[in-house]
Every structure is written in C-alpha cells, then in structure tokens.
N, C-alpha and C positions, 0 to 999 in steps of 0.2 A: 269312398272307404269309410267305414264306421270307426269311430274312435272309442277306445275303452277308457272310461274315466275312473281314475283311482280315487276312491273316497276314503276319508279318515274313519276312525272308529265311530260307530253309531252311539247314540245315547244309551241304548240297552247294553251294548258291549262295555261301555265305560262303567255303567252301573254294576255289571257283573264283576269286572276287574276290581272295582272299589270294594265290593262286598267280599270278594275272595281275600283281599288284603286285610280287611277288617277282621274276618274270621281267623286269619293267620296270626295277626299281631294283637288282637284284642285282649287275650288272656295275659300275655306278657306285659302289655301296656297297663292292664288293671293291676297286676302285681307291683309294677314299678310305681304306679300312682299311690297304692296303699303304703308302700315303703316310704315314699316321700312324705305323705301325710303324717305318718307316725313319727318320722324323724323330726318333723317340724312341730307337731302339736301334742304328741304323747310323751309324757314324762318317763324317763328311764328306759325308753325303747331300745336305745343302743347299748344298754347294760348287758353284760355277758349272761346274767341270770335270765333276762327276758328272752334273749336269743335261744338259750338253752331250753327254756320252757316251751317255746313255740315249736322248736325242732323235735323235741321228744313227743309232744302231743300229736304232731302230724305224721310221725314215722309209721305208726301202726296203720294209719289210713292209707298211706302210700304203699306199704307192703301188700296190703289187701288189694289196693287199687291196681297194682301191677297185674295180678291175676285176673281181676275184673276187666281190665282193658283188653286182654287177650280173648276173654270170653265174649265181650261185646263186639269185638272185631269180627267174630264169626257170625254175628247176628243174633247172639244169645244173651242170656242174663243169668246171674247167679245170686239168688236170694238166700242161699244157705251159709254164706261165709261167716256170719256172726255166730251161728250155731256151731259151725266147725271150729271156730275159735274157742267156744265153750267146751267142746269135746277135748280139744288139744290141752286146754288149760286144766281140765278135770283129770285126765289120765296121767299127766306128767307127775304131779305130787303123789298120786297113788303109788307110782313106781319108786320115785327117789326117797319117799318116806317109808318104804318097805311095808306098805299096808297089805300087799298080797303075798309077796315072798321076799326073803332077805337076799339081796344081791351081794351085800358085803361092802366093798370099798366104795366110798361115797362118790368119787369122781366117775367110776364105772356106772354106778346107779344113775347119776345125772345124765351121762352120755346115752345110756339105754332109754331113759325117760324122754329125752329130747327127740331121739330118733324115732321111737315108737309113736310119740304124740304127733309128730309131723307126718310120718308115713300113714298113720291112721286117718288123719284129716285128708291126706291125698287120696287114700282109698275111697273115702266117702265122696270126694270130688269125682273120682273115676266112676263111681256108682251113678252120680248125676248124669254124667256123659253117656253112660250105658243106657239109662232109662230113656234119654232123649233120642239116641240113635237106634236103639233096638225096638222101641215101641212107638217111635215118631211122636212122642209127647212134646208139647210146647215147653221150652226151657223154663218159663215162668211157673208152670205147673209142676214140672219135674223137680225143680229146686225148692219149690214151696213145701214139698214132702219133708226134706231135711230141715228147712227153716222151722217147721213145727216140731218134727220128731227129734231133730238133732239136739236141741236144748233139753228135751225130755231124757234123751240118752245120757247126757252129761249129768243131769240131776239124779238119775238112777245110779250112775257110777259113784256119786258122792253122797247118796242118801239125802240130797238136798242140803247138806251141811257145808259150812265154810271150811276151807282147808288152809289154815295159817301155817306159815313156815318162815324160818330165818336161815338161809343157806347160801353163803357166798358162792359156793361152787356152781350153783344154778343161777343165782340172781345177777351174775355178770352180764347176761344177755339183755337185761333191762336197766341195770344200774352201773355196769362197767363202763370204762372210758379208755380211749386210745390217745396217745400223743400228748399227755398232760405235761405242761412245761412249768407253770408257776401256779401259785394259789389263786391268781386272778383267772388264768385260763386253765380250767380243770380238765380239758381234753375233749375229744369228740365222743359223744355217747355211742355205745356199741350198737344200739338199735338204729341210730342214724347212719352208721357205717353200713349196716345190713341193708338199709333202705337204698343207699347210694349204689351199692354193688348190684342189687336186684334191678334197679332202674337202668343201669348201664348195660347189664347182660340182656335184659328183656328188650331194650331199645335196639341193641345189635341184632338180636334174634329176629325181631320184627322187620328190620330194614335189610338185613344182609343174608339171612339164611333161607333155605328152601322151605323150612317149616313156617317161617314168617310169611313168605309169599303165599303159601297154601292157606294160612289163616285168613289173609286178606281176600284171597280168591273166593273162599267159601262165603265170607260175609258179603262180597260184592254180588256174586251170582252162584248160588250153591249148585244149581243144576248144570250150569256151564262148567263149573269146577269139577263136578263128578264126571261129566263127559270128557273132560280133558285128562282124566286119569288121576285126579287128586283123591287120595283115600279119605273121603270126607268123614266117615264114622270114626276112623282111627284118630284123625287130627282133632276132632271135637272131644273125644274121650280124653286125650292128652291135655287139651286146653282146660277142661274142667278139673282134671287131676292137678294141674299146675295151680289153678285157683285154690284148690283145697290145700295144697302144700303151703302156699303163701298165707292162707288163713291160719294154718297150724303154727307157722312161725310167729305170726302176729299174736296168737293166743299165748304163746310162751313169753313173749315180750311183755304183754299186759300183766300177767300174773306175777312176773318177776318184779315189775315196778311196784305192784300193790302188796307184795309180800304175802299174798293169799290168793286162793282160787275160789271164786264164787260162781257156780254154774248158772245162777240166776242173772248175773250182771256182766260177765265176761263176753265181750263182743256184741252187747245189746245195741242195736241200731247201726252197727258197723256196715251192714250191707247198703244202707241208705247213704252213709257218708262216702263210701267207696264209689257208688254209682254217681253221686253228685260230683266227686272229684273228676271222674272220667268224662262226664258230660260237660262240665265247665272247662275242662282241659282241651276240648275240641274233638274228641273221638266221636264218630257218628254212632248214635244209638241204634241205627239200622244196620250197622256193620259195613265192612268193606274199606274203611279208612280208620286208622288209629294212630295215636301218638303217646308213647310212654312218658316222654318229657312233659307233654301237655298235662297228663294226669298228675305229675309231680307239681306243676305250676297251679293246676286247679285245686289240689289239696292245700297248697300254701295260701291261695287266695281265700278259700273257705275258712281256714284257720285264722288268717289275719283279719278278715272281716269280723269274726266273732271276738277276737282279742281286742281289736280297735274299739268296738262298741262297748265292751265290758270295761276297758281301761278308761273310757271317756264317760262312764256313768250311764250307759244305755242298758236297760234290762235285757236279760238273756233271751226272753221270749221274742223281743224285737230282733235280736241277732239271728234267731231261727227263721224269722220271716225274711230277713235279708238273704239268708242262705237259699230259701225257697225261691226268692226273686232271681237270684243268680242262675239257678237251674232253669227257670222259665226262660230267661234271656238266652241261655246257651241253646236250649231246644229251639227257640224261635230263630236264632241265627242259623242253626242247622237246617231248619225248614226253608229259610230264605235261600240258603246255598243250594239245596236240592231243586228249588223252583228255578 
C-alpha cells in the first residue's frame, strides 16, 4: 500500500502568506511608526493644536477619498473630483450672497446653497458615469472631460473673481466644533465629524450591503457580474454620483475654512491626493477589493509624512517626493500580491 505523506507548507506558500500579512498590516504599522517617531522627536506633536491642524487638513482628502474608493473598487478612476469641488465652492456663495436672486432669510439661503452645490456636483458625477456606461469610454478619459471643463465652468460662474465672505451660518461646516469642554479642548471640528460619519457609513455599505457586494463584483470581473444579473451600468453611475457628492461636500468645507471661494484654487490637485490615499490604504487600483478604513489610514499617513518632514526642517519638495515614493511602494505591493 502506498502511503500519503503530509508535507508542511512550501516556501512559496509561506512567502505568499507572509506577503498577505504585510499588505494587510503595513499601512497600520506605518501609521503607528510615524506616530511613535513624532511623539519622541517632534516638538509639540501631542499639543491639541497640532492634532487639530493635522485632522482638519486630512478631512477633505478623506471625504473625497471615500467616493474615490468606491469608484476604484469598480475598476474605474475619477479625475474630476477637484474640479467638482471648485464648482460646488463657486455656486454656493453665488446663492447665499444673493448674487442671482434674493432668497431672504439667511439660514434658508445657506441651506439652499449647500443642497444645490452638493447635488450639482453629484449630477456632474452621474454625468461621468453616464459617459462611461453609455459610450463605453475609459473612465480616465471620461472624467478627464470634467477635470478640464469643470474648473472652467466654475471660473465662468464667478467671472474668475475671488468670492470673499464672512458668514457664520455657512462657515460652521468648516470652522464649527462639537463637544467643546474647556478652552484647552476646543471640541471636534465639524469637518472631522463629517469625515468620520462618511467613513463609517461607506465602510458598512461596502462590507454589508448588496450595493457594496455589487461594486466589488464589478471590479473583480465585470463580465461575470453582468452575467450574474448585476445592473452594472446603474451601479457605476451611482458610484460616480456618490464620488461627485463627496467632492461637493469637500468643496463646501474648503471654502468655509478659507472664508472665500477661488475657482482657480479650490480642489486643485485633490484628485491626486485622494488617489494616493486610496492606493496607500490598500485598495486595489485594478478593482475588486477595497477598504474604506484603509483610505482613512492612507490619508493620515500621507499627511503625517508631510507634517513630520516640515516639522523637522525638511523642504516641502522633499516631502512631495516621499509621498510619491509611498504611492510607488503601495502599487508595488499590490503587484506582488496579484503575482
């Protein structure tokens, strides 16, 4: 009788398991390492003001990154988010400053301005999805249309002029705080609270809902998903619409913080920061696997790398190179994982 010999895991299997563990925990480990380094070597890092600055600067990136994660999970990309932020940031002051028509009561005007701005950005996002699904255009090409034209639309809306304002009824979205206890602890910034809510909701949707499973199925194998009855075109359009809505919210946050709207500057380069956060966070750029919490961690890593270098006297240009190196490392790890 022949005997069946049970062998332990091969070297290749052990390597694959080790690589999977590295990919799973590398982003969190990098964040912890950055925090430890700053606690030990960066002055005033634990001060509330430092924490406040880092959280407020990363909030807009994460808000946009949530929508970008869903888009990339389908195997797509959205280059238009920065321009949609500019459109949202341009239309809102036009409404609440009564430049087109007089709404009257200021709180009503602000509410209308916020709703219209976010929905308009979402409508443009839906347009991106419609171009992609209706004409079978590559996502990078379809969203490049609004990447170029969107900022032009915002500039036409404002005649290329800066729109300054000082309006507490609107600026709470960027400057307001929750749960303030003492003068030392000024409370949780509103935009950080919005960021947390979006991360929690999107993470639940992606992991627990039918819509989330459809997104991942499309990114994994679009043809198989279509044959399985997944409404591919409809899901993609909604995903790009959600990306637009997130960009619209981020646009409002940015202009509220700046007390002005500049169509030339709002959202400039945001599409690259959001994609970088998604890639560093562990979402596959080819689609099929995504992590919202990973995007949050990736954005925090990118922000902390830049802050750490600047706080320790390293020029900002070098910090940008470090961010590029992070992206290359993330893409390389993804390639190793697929192999």
